[in-house]
Residue, then its C-alpha position, 0 to 999 in steps of 0.5 A: m644638571d645645572r645649566l651653568l655647566g654649559i659655559g665651559r671652563h674659564p681657568g683665567r677668570l677662575v684665577a682672577w676670582l680667586v685672587f680677588v677673593l683671597l686679596f679681600t680675605t687678607l685685607a679683612y683679617v688685617g683690618q680685624a687685627t688692626s682694629s682689635g680693641e676698638d669700640t664698635s658697639n655703635i657702628a650700626y648707629r652711624y651713617d658713615t658705616t652705611i655709606l662706606g659699606i655701599l661704596q665697598y659693595a659697589l666696588i665689589l660688584g664692579i670687579l665681578l662684572l669685570i671678571a665676568r665680562g663677555l660671559p652671559r651675565r644672567e647665566v653666570f650669576a644665576l639670575r633666573r627664577p627657580m623651576s619651582w618657588r615652592r620647592a626653593l622656599g622649602s629648601a631655603a627654610l631647611a638650609l636656614l634651620a640647619i644653619w641656626i642649629f649648627a650655630a647654636a650647637y657651635e656656640r654652646l661648644i665653644s662656651i666651654f672654653g671661654d666667653w667667646n661669641p661668634t656674633k659679637e666678634q664681627g662688631l656689627v651688633p649694637d649693645r643696646w637700642e638707641p631711639s635717637h639713632a633710629g634713622a642711621f640704624a634703618a640705613f644700616f639695616v638696609l645695608v645688612t639685609v638687602i645690599a650685602p646679601c645681594v652682592e655677596e650672593l652674586t660673588y660666591r653663589g653667583l660667579g664663584v659657584s659658576l666658575f667652579l661648577p665645571y670642576g665638580t658640584v661638591l668642589a664648587v659648594v665647599v670651596t666657595g662656602i669656605l672662602f665666603g666664611a674666610t672673607h669676613g676676617l673672623i676666627v671664632a665665627l669662621p666655622v659658622l660662616a663657612f657652614f652658612g656658605i656651604a648651606v647656601g651653596w647647596l641651595r644655589t645648586r639645588t634650585d639653579s638660582v641665586y635668588p633663594g640664597m639672597l632671601l635666606h641670607a637677608t632673613f638670616n642677617g635681619v633676624a640676627l640684627v633684630a634679635a640682638v637689639a631686642l634682647s639687649 
């Protein structure tokens, strides 16, 4: 049984976390709506993208720490090694494979209805490789594969899952997974992101640690970004 069940129920903190996530989700959808039609093909080649991203994730981390104030941080954020790294990595590989299979099947399904691409919807993938912007791309790559996975996993599979666990493991995994998907402010990619969140949530409860999810998340983002640039 997950050790975080021992921290008990904290309805006030849970409400605060939900309000924060729902507010962030609303801002994400508003941002996507207002930026519709803008050219984002070169967003990965701009240093200001990385700087703004770092500031955003720093703000998120600060709010998380404020919500969790007074609780044992190592426990509430699941900052502990899995009981077995071998089993944890095996479970992570299984979850990652399931995500890729689901994403491929979903993309094939929606292609029947039009030229919809879940990856391009977010607007983070460059259309082509530009060597002259290698430095900015390297900074963006670190943001996407290191900073984003760490903070997002602490948000959802760390604090989020911990606050929901006393109400049931399935509820914790499903709700935080769906909210993770919704927070990206996307429509076409929402099912893939929600499935991703649920799969990593399962990994979090199975390993009782946030670290395997961070590794999976980083791998998924890194492979997606490199593949997009290479194939373009």
